[in-house]
N, C-alpha and C positions, 0 to 999 in steps of 0.2 A: 455785225462782225465783231464789234468791240465786246459785246456781251458774250458771244461765243468764245472769243479768245480768252476772256476773263474766266469763263467756266472751265475751259481746257487747262488753263494755267493752274487754276485751283485744284482740279482733279490731279494734275501732274504733281503738284506739291504734296497732296495727300498720298499719292502713290509713292513718291520718294520718301515721305515720312514713314509710311508703312514699312517699306523696305529697310529704312534706316533702323527702325525699332527691331525688326527681325534680325538684321545683321548684327546689332549690338546685344541682342538677347543672350544671356549667359547659358541658357538651356537649349538643347537641340530642338529645332522646329523644322517641320517638313510640310509642304503644301502638295496636296494630291487631288487630281481631278476625279470625277465620278467614275471614270474607267480605270482608276487606280494608277494612272501614269503620274510620275513625279514632275512638278513644274518649278519647284524651288526647294532648296535646302539652305539653312543658314550656316555660317562658319562653325558654330558650336556643333552642329550636326555632322559637318564634314570631319571635324576633329574626332568626334566620338566613333564614327564608323570607319574612318580612314580612307574614304573615297571623296573625290572632289565633286563640286557641283556640276562641272562639265561631264564627268563620267556618269552622273546619276540623272541628268536631265532627260526626261522622256522615258525613263525606265519603267517597266511594268513588272508586277510580281512574276516569278519569285525574286525578291530583292537580294542583293549580294550579302547582306548581313543576316539573312534568315537562316534558321536551322532546319533540319529535316522534320521538326515537329510543327513548323508553321504551315498554314494552309491558306490558299488563295480565297476560297469561299468564306472561310471564317474571317479573313481580313476585310473582305467586301461587306460582310454582314456587320462587322464592327464599325465600318465607315457609315453605313446607312443608319445604324442605331446611335451613332456618335457616343461610343462607349467611353466611360470615364473610369480611371483607376485600375485598369487592367495591367497586370505584370507580365513581362515578356523577357525571355532569355535570347540574346543575339550573339553574333560573333563578328568581331571587327576584321579589318583587312589582314591583320597579322595573326589571326587565329585565336585571339584572346576572347574569352567569354565575358559578357557583361549583362547586367540586368537593368531594365528601365520600367518605370510606371508611365503608361501612355494615357493621354487625355485628348479626345477628339471632339472638335466642334466644326460647324460649317459656316461659311460666309458667302455673300453674294460677290461675284467677281465681274470681270468685264462682260458687258452685254447680258447681265443677269445670270451668268453661268454660276452654278453652285460648286464651290470647291471645299475641300476639307483640310483643316489645320490639325496636325498632330504634334502635341508638345510632349517631350520626353523629360522625365525626372530620373536621373541616374541613381539607382538604388543598389548598385553593385556592392558597396561596402556594407550596407544594411543586410543584404543577403548573406554576405560572408559571415557577419556576426550571428545571423539567425542559424546558418548551417553549423557554425561553431557551437552555438548553444544546443542545437539538436544533437550534435555528436556527444557533447558533454552530458546531455540528458540521457542519451542512450547508454553511455558508460555508467551513469548513476543507476539507471534502471537495471543494467546488467549486474552491477555490484550488489544492488538490493536483492536481485534474484539469487545471486550466489550466497549472500548472507542468510537469506531465508532458507535456502537449501541446506546450508551449513547448520543453521539453528534446528531445522527439522532432524537432520542427522544427529546433532548433538543431543536432542531430546530422545531420539531413539536409543543412542548409545547409553545415555544416562539411565533410561528405564531398564535397559538390558542389564546394566551393572547393578542397579537396585534389585532386580529380580534375582541375580546370582547371589548377591549378598544376603538377600532375604532367605534364599534356599539354604545357604550356609548356616545362617543363624538358626533357622527353623529345624534343619535336619541334623547337622553335625554338632553345633554348639548346644542346641536343645537336647540332643541325645546325650551329650557329655554331662549336662546338668542333671538329667534323669539318672544317669549312671552314678554320679556323685552322690545324689540323694540316697540311692539304693545302698551304696557303700557306707554312707554315714549312718543310715538306719541299722545296718548290720553292726557297725561299731558301737552304736548306742545299746543294742541288745547285748553285745559282749560286755560293755561297761556295766550294764544293769546286773548282769550275772555276778560280776565282781563287786557290786554294790558301791561303786564310786559315784556318789551323788553329784559332786561338783562337775566331774567330767561329763556326766550324763546331761546336766543342764547346758553345758557348753555345746555339746553335740546337738541338743534340741534346737538351740539358737542357730547353729550352723545350718541345720536342716531347713528351718524356716527361711533363713536368708537365701539359701540356694533355690528354694521354691519360689520366693519373690523374684529372684533374678530370672528364673525361668519364665515367669509370667511377663516380666518386662521385655525379655528377649522376644517372646512370641508377639507382643504388642509392636515392638520395633520392626520385626519382620513383616507384620501385616501393613504397617505404615509405609515401609519401603516399597512394597510391591502389592497393590490391591488385587489380590487373587480373585476376590468376589466379582470383579469386572469380567474376568475370563470365564468364571464358572457360572455366574448368575445374571450378569448384565450390569449396565451403568446405574439404572434406577435402584436396583437392589443394593449395590455397593454404596451409593449415596445415602439411601435410607438407613443402612446399617451404621454408616459413619455419623450421621446426624443423631441417631439413637445413642451412640457411644458418647458423643459430645454432651448430650442431655443427661446421661447417667453420671458423667464426671463433673458436671457443673449445674448451675441453676438456669441455664439457657434452654428455652423451649423452642424447638424447631418444628414448624408446621410445613410439611413437604408434600407437594402435589405433583403428579406426573400426567402428562398428556402427550405421549410420544410412542411411536412404533420403533422399538430399539433395533429391529432388523435393518433399519436404514443407517444406523450409526456404526462406523468402522471403529476398530479398537484404538487407533491412534487418537481419534477425536474423543472417544470415551475417556481415555487416560488424561488428556488435556483438561477436559471438563472437570474430572474428578480432582485433579491437582489444583485447579483454580478454586473449586469449592473448599478444599482443605485450607488453602491460604486465606480465603475470605473469612472462614469461620475462626481461624486463628487470630485474624485482625479484630474480629468482633469480640472475642474473649479477652484479648489484651487491652483494647482501647475503647470499645464502644459503651461499656457498662450497660449493655442491653439485657432485656428480659426475654424478648421473643424475636425470632427470625422467621419471616415468611419466605419459603424457598419453593421454586417451581422449575420443572424440566419439561420443555415443550418443543414443538416444531413450529417455526414461523418463517415464512418466505423461503422455503427450501433450506433452512438452517436449523441447527440444534440451538435452543435458547435456554440458558441458565439464568435465573433471576433470584437474587437474594436481597431482601429488604429488612433491616433491623430497626428497632425502636429506641436505639441508643442516643447518646448525647449529641452525635453528629458534629459538624463543624462548618464554618462558612465555605461555600463552594469554591471561592477563589483561593482558599488556603488548603484545599484538600491534598495538594501535592507539595505543600511547603513543610508539612510535619515530618521531621527526620525519622520519627518512629514508625510511620506508616508508609512513607514513600517507597521504600525498597519492596514491601509486600505488594503494593499497587503496581509498581513497575514490573515485578515478577509475573503478576497475573496478566498484565498487558502483553509482555513478551511471549508468554505461553500462547495467548490468543493469536498473536501475530505470526507465530510459526505455522499456523494452519490458515492464514489469510482471514482470520476472524476479526470481530469487532469487540472492543471492550469499552464499556461506558460506566462511569461512576458519578453519582450525584449525592450531595450531602448538604444538609441545612442544620444550623445550630439549634439543638433542642428537638429536632424532628427526625433524627436518624440518618442512615446512609443506605443507598440502594446501589446494587451492582447488577449490570446486565451484560451477558456474554453471548455472542452469536457466532457459531462456527459453521461454515457452509457444509452441507452434506456432500460427500465426495462421490457417491453413486457407485455403481457396479464396476466402473473402470479401475478402481483402486482396491476393490474388495479382495482381489487375489493377494494383496499385500497386507491384509489386516493382521497377519500374525508376525509382523516385523518386530514386535516386542516379546515374542516367544509364545504368542497365543495360537 
């Protein structure tokens, strides 16, 4: 009997110690039998849900803190699997929502009965922070979409204005230059009849100047609005531009095309052309290159423009530190961004610079809008 009494006292002390530990635990703890009935909740649990141990003893699902999203079968499955780290949203007695991370494990209870212990970690504040971050992220994404839409519209308006100015320069001012040349020619003929040599020389110089201005005006008009894209396509317009660069400088541009232009909408074509213009301007101003390898192709359902020069280059980590080139690079990147494109630039000192631009093909859903720049 003494041994039995000793064993019983030892078991009782362990039992009391176990309850003491649970009662003093700062986190909510609940003991559940295999049939999901509650046999114990600690004070931290009572405080969290707002129900007393007396109210909860023997309760089976659905528990009073559950929401309409909680399911009895899922809960029993979580018990049998002894789930760890699951997150749940509950409601306390006063209707306030709270979040917990639940960890379940099993222990042997009286007479070998298996019971389940569920420990809660209150993550309500963490969830509030996460939701706040999600709201801010959604606002940021919405702002980015608005900025991108504005940038696309700005690009559209800018091209429309360039087209109008180009038409004015080409038609109205160009016509005025031709008319002025004609009138000066008539004046020269009249002066020649009167044999005023000095006046005739002055008129000849004026005629030459007006002719030069006319050529410059036509060049400016073509640069403002690449009519060749509308008339002959992107590849032709780029080829012609590269040939013009070659004729005006010592730069040799080798241009290759592997692209079905029927898949390229006008907006994409204009952006690619503008980036190529800016890239070649940078090469002429800074690279001291003799040759540029250029290609226009289709890769991964996108239009790809590649430009590689054999110029002086610069260390890759300084490519955006040069105040002379940064604005041009940023301009090209912003142009690509307006159409959800990618812009990559790599440079190595003494080994030139390479630029790769990829603009996603928009497909037939936007082809009805391909004339938004007047095409």
